[in-house]
C-alpha positions, 0 to 999 in steps of 0.5 A: 500500500503506497503512502498516497493511499494511506494518506487518503485513507487516514483523511477519510477516517478523520472525516468520518470520525469528525462527522460522527462527533458532530452528529453526536454533539447535535443529538446529545447537546443541541437537541436537548437544549432546544427541547428544554427551551420549547418546554420552558416556553410552553410552561410559561404560556400555561402559567401566564394563561392560568394567572390571567384567568385567576386574576379576572375571576378574582375581579368578578369578570366573566371569562370567555373560553373558546375551543374550536367552535364552542365558547363558555363563560366562566365566573368565580362562584364567590361572585355569585353569592348574595351578601346579606 
């Protein structure tokens, strides 16, 4: 086997190893970080929506909730009680 063929084989193996390392870094480092940011955003949105609903309910406001083509109005039960 000549020196030229050996050099090409070593270069090819180095490129394969580098490609595998990049793929592994993407799979084990970058993807979980992106997924973590997505989950954090989802949790923040859930918390914001729930907090907004609770604040409006505490102020005795009606809260219209719509899903697809169905809407219901929520109101805190404490707002419906008659004070004596």
